[in-house]
N, C-alpha and C positions, 0 to 999 in steps of 0.2 A: 450396431451403436456401437463406439467406443466408450470405454469405462470412465468414469470421472472420481476421483477422490477430493473431497473439500476437507480443507485446513484452515481451522478456526484458531487463531492464537488469543488467549486470555492473560491479562496482568490486571488483577484486583478489577477495579470497577463495580459495578451494579448489577442488575438483573437484566440487562441488556443482551447478556450472551445467551441467556436462556431463550430469550425472544428469537434469536438467531438460529441456536440449535431446533428450537420447535419447527421452525419454518423450513430448514432442510428434512429433517423426519418427516413431518406432514406432508411433505411435497411429491408422495407417491402418486403416479409411477414416475414422477420427474426426480427422484432421490439419487442423490450420488450414491455409488456402489459401494464406497469407504465414507466415513464421516470420522474424522481426528479433531479433537479437542486438544490445543496444547496449552496447559498451565504455566506459565513463565515463573515460577517461583513465589507464586503471590501469598503463599503461606498464611491464608485465611480460612483454609476449608472450604474453598469454593469448588477446587476439583474433586474432592470427596463427594461434596453433596451433588454435582453434578452427574458424576459418575452414577449414583445412586438414582437420581431422576431420567436418566437416559442411558437405560443398560445397553441400547444398541448403540452407544457411539464409543469409540476406542477412547480413553482419556488418558492424556501422558501429561503427569503432575512431576515437572522440572523441579529439581531441590533449590537450585539456583536461577536467576533471571539472565539468560544469556542474551536479552534484548530481543525485538520484535524478528530481526533477521534470522539470530540463531533460534529462535522457538520455529520459526516457520520452515527452517530449513530441517529443523528436527522431525517436523510434522510431516515433511515431504520423504523425509528418509523412511520412514515407518509405513509408506503406503506403497502400493504396486500399480494403480490404475494408471492408464495411458496420459490422462489429461488431471491437470491439478486446477483445482478451483478454490483460490485462495482469498479469504474472506475475514475483513474486520468482524469482531465481535460485536459491534453496534450496526450490523445490517439486518435486514430481513428479505429473503428471497421469495418474491411473489409468483403466484402461478406458474406458469412453463418456463421461466426465465432460463434456466440450466439447460432444458431441452433444447431452445431456440438457438442458446449460443454454441452447444456441442454440435447442432447439425449445421451450424454455419461453420464451424471449425472443420469440419468434416467435408464439406464442400470447397473448401479453399486450404487446400495443402499448401500454399506459398506463405499462408500466415502462421506466425510464431505465436499468435494469443488473440483472444477476442474479451471484450468487456461490454457490460450491460451500461444503460443510463442509470446513475444514481438519483435518486429522488429523495424529497425533505419529506418530513411525515406529512405535509397537507398536499404532497403530490406533485410540487414544483421541483424543477430541474437542478441539479447542482452541476451542471457542465461545464460551467465557467470554472469552478474550483477542480474539478475533476479531470476535464481534458484540457491538456496543455502541449503545448511546443516544449522541445528542451531548452534548458535556460541559457541566454546568452551571457556575455561578461557583464552586460548592465544590468540583467536580472540579477545576477548574484550580487553585484555592487548594492543593488536597492534592497537586497534581502528576499528576493523571489526566487522560488521555485522553476519558474517559467511564466509565462504568459497564456492566457487562454487561447485554445487553439481554432476556436470558432465564435463568431460574432452572434450567433444565435443558436440555438439548441438543435442538433443534426435531426433530420426527420427520417435519412437513409443509412444504410452501412456505411462508415467512412474512415479512412486511415487515421490514425492518430499517433504522434511520436510518445507521448507520455500521460498514459492513464494513471491515475492514483490507484494504489494497490488495495484500496479497499475491497475490490472485488474484481479478480482477474482470473480468468481459464486459460490457463497455458499449458502448450505440451510439456510433457516430463523430458521428451528429448532436448528441448530447447533450454528447459531450465536446469536439466544436468549440463549442457554444452557450454553455458555461461557459469557453471558452480553455484547455481543458488543466488540468493542475497548474500552479499558482502557484510559481515558480521562486525567488522568496526565501526559500523554506523551505529552507536549505541548511545541510549536504550533503544532509539526510534529516529525516525524522520531521514529521509534523503536516501535511505537505501532502496526505494523503489525509483527515485531519480536517478541513482547510479545505475540500477540494471537496464532500465531504457537507454541510458546512454550508452552502456556496453554493448546492448542489444543494437541500436544504431551502428556502432561501429563494426560489428561483427556482418552486417549485411552487407558491408563493402567486400568483403572476403568473397571470391567467386567459390570457393569450397565450401561455404556455409550453405545448408539444404534449403534455408528458406530466404523468400526475397522480400517480404514486407514484415513488419513487426506486427503492430497492433491493429485493431481494427473495433469500433465501436457499433453495437448494433442495436439501435433505439427501442426496437421492439420488445427486447429483454428489459425489464427494470428492477432495480433492486432498491428498497428503500435504504437509506443510512442515517442516523442519528448524528453520529460525529462528536467527537471531542472527549470521548471516555477516558482516556489515556491521559490526557492533559489533565483533568480533573483530579485523577490519582496520582500524578506526578507533582503537579505544584506548578505554579507560574515561574519561579526562579529557576528551578530546575528545567522546565520546558524551554525556555529560553536559552539555557546554558546548552541543552543537548540541539537545539535545533541551528543554532548559528555557529556552533562547535562542528557540527556535522555539514553544513552549508562551507565552511572553510575546507575539510577534507574532501569534498566532494571538488571544490575549486581546484584544490592542489593536484588533484588527479585528473581532472579533465581540461583544467585552464592553468597549468604550473606556469607559464611565463607571464601570465598577467594577474597571479595571485597578491603580489604586493600591491597594485592598484586597486585589486577588488577589496583587500582587506582595509586600507586607507579610507575608500569611500564608505566602506561598511561601518567602519567606526564612526563616520560622519553623520550617518543614516541613524546610527543608534542614538547619538546625542540628540538628534532632531526629535526622534520618536519619543525620548523621554521627556523633552519639553514639551510635546504635543499632550502627553498622558502623565500628569504630573505623580499620580497616584503610583505609576510605575518607574519613576525616575530613577529609584534606588537601583531597581532591578536591571535596567538598562545599562546604567552605570559600571555594576559590577560585572555584567557581561563584556562590556567594552573593556573592561581592564583586564578580563581573563583572555580576550582575543588577543592581547598584545598590540 
């Protein structure tokens, strides 16, 4: 079986990352061959504490925050395994999920990567949030990163264009061919959408060795709590990063339609502010910053 390196990025947050790491360490014989935790300049002593708690894990404590993309790229760069298992810190890998994913990737050499189904704590599926089509101009104008790819939760392995990067198992060769995640999507959000869009474009190249991008494998399940980064960052900073990176994505992938997307997005932010009076000032500031 091919080797797998798990890369987990941490930036502040609570004890969810400890549950994530424990699920990886305790999943023997299904554990990754390498486990790397990248602390993205949290400065809270968490990296040192986790290094003591998990001596079998390689902890990379960065002095500054390069953003999720930069931290993920760093984590991948210090590993050597053939496949990369990129995980959010608020995930927990259950049972043989990694073994199932790895076996599926081995059986399908045409695939760039595979993903599990993400679940809430109560066991309900996050498929509508996790599995999406690539965003259209209309999606971008409405502030959406894409529409759900499925009307109901898939029960069989199925191709998907844009899975959330909360849990990716991807070939190192694919990662390197695309140059990893784009670090200009700082501090987070839209870097995974951009990666999926770039991968989709590369599939059109006859010289690209893979014919299909992602495949979701429903038999593999990963619990995902969600929202840990938003809580640490704050609502205003989150909105600024999310919408700023949305426009960065639109500029790169829909350049001719950018003015129309910007106008409609500003209108949408006005409407959101009116519908959420408690966040009206936040949306007004974001609209001003977007120009």
